[in-house]
C-alpha positions in Angstrom: -9.8 0.0 23.1 -9.4 -0.7 19.1 -7.4 -3.7 18.4 -7.3 -3.1 14.6 -4.6 -1.0 12.8 -4.6 0.1 8.8 -2.4 -1.3 6.2 -2.1 0.9 2.9 -1.8 -1.7 0.0 -1.4 -0.2 -3.5 -1.8 -2.1 -7.1 1.7 -1.4 -9.3 1.9 -2.3 -12.8 5.4 -2.7 -14.5 5.9 -0.3 -17.4 5.3 -3.0 -19.9 2.2 -3.8 -18.2 3.2 -7.7 -18.7 3.8 -7.9 -14.3 1.5 -6.4 -11.6 1.5 -6.6 -7.8 -0.3 -5.7 -4.9 2.0 -4.3 -2.8 1.8 -3.3 1.5 2.9 0.2 1.5 2.8 0.7 5.1 0.4 0.2 8.2 -0.6 2.5 11.0 1.7 0.4 13.5 4.4 2.0 11.5 2.9 5.1 10.2 0.8 6.4 13.3 -0.8 9.0 11.1 -2.5 6.1 8.7 -6.3 6.3 9.2 -9.3 6.3 7.1 -8.9 9.9 6.4 -5.2 10.3 5.6 -5.8 7.0 3.2 -7.4 9.0 1.1 -5.9 12.0 1.2 -1.8 11.5 2.0 -1.9 7.9 0.5 -0.8 9.0 -3.1 2.5 10.8 -1.4 3.1 7.6 0.5 2.8 5.3 -2.6 4.8 7.5 -4.6 7.7 7.6 -1.5 7.6 3.8 -1.2 7.8 3.4 -5.0 10.8 5.9 -5.4 12.8 4.4 -2.5 12.4 0.4 -3.5 14.7 -0.5 -6.0 13.1 -1.9 -9.3 9.9 -0.4 -8.6 11.0 3.1 -9.4 9.0 2.9 -13.1 6.1 1.0 -11.8 2.8 2.6 -12.5 0.4 2.9 -9.7 -2.9 1.6 -10.6 -4.8 2.2 -7.7 -4.7 1.5 -3.9 -7.0 0.3 -0.7 -6.6 0.8 3.1 -7.7 -2.2 5.1 -8.6 -2.6 8.5 -7.1 -5.8 10.1 -6.9 -7.1 13.4 -3.1 -6.6 15.0 -1.2 -9.0 13.6 -3.4 -10.3 10.9 -1.5 -9.8 7.3 -3.3 -8.7 4.3 -4.0 -10.7 1.4 -2.8 -9.4 -1.5 -4.2 -11.3 -4.4 -2.6 -9.6 -7.6 0.5 -11.2 -8.7 0.6 -11.9 -12.3 
């Protein structure tokens, strides 16, 4: 049994470009459809939905995303906040 989950992380920048953050968007514990393949093909839709439903991020630009495979209970290291 694989005790790992996938975590979708997006790199977002404010409209001015002065502030950028890596944000955890979702994981395969809450969205079972999240896996290696769906991270490539569906991530854009899931990120757009997250941005639209989180106040203050509606105008932020998506600069990229990554899908991490972590042990259950392990938290992603979100490195970008500047």
